[in-house]
N, C-alpha and C positions, 0 to 999 in steps of 0.2 A: 557445531550446533546449527540447527536450521532456524532461519528467521521467518516469522509468520506474520502476515498482515491479514486481518479479517475486515472486509469492506464495511460491514455493519459497525465495527468499532470506530471507523473513521467518520461515520454518520450517514452512510448511504443505506437505502433499503435494498440490499443486494447480498446474495449468499456467496459472493466471490471470496476466495481464500488464496493468498499468494504465499508460496513457499520457495525459499531461496537459500543458498549457502552463505551469502554475504549480505550485509546491509545495503551495499551499493546495488547489487543485483535485485534485491527486493524492491528498493525504491524505483529503479528503472522499470521493473515489471508493473509496479503500482501506477506509475505515471502513464505507461502505455494502456493499462486497463482503464484508468480514469478518462483518458482521451477517447478510446474506442467504445467503451460501454456507457459512460456517463456524459459524454460530449464535452468534457472539460477541455477548453482550448489551451489553457496555460496552467501549469502546475507551479503555483506561487511558493515562495519560501514559507509562507504560513501553512499551506497545505502539506508541504514536506515535514514541517515540525509536528503537525497533527499526526501524520502517518508514523513518524518516529516515536511519538509519545504512546502509541497503541501497539507498536511492534513488539512481539514476544519472541522468546527463544524456546526451542524444543530440542531435546537430545535425540 
């Protein structure tokens, strides 16, 4: 199953969608996206939990 994170679901006004095979890969991609696109200097544990709470799975 593919893990999906939609940036809007995390609370950003962004059409970004991350698709990855594993949760770890998705979280790493989300962290990189947050730093590059949104200027987030640090991905805190609270941000990680928010991302995990909106992550969905697709077959």
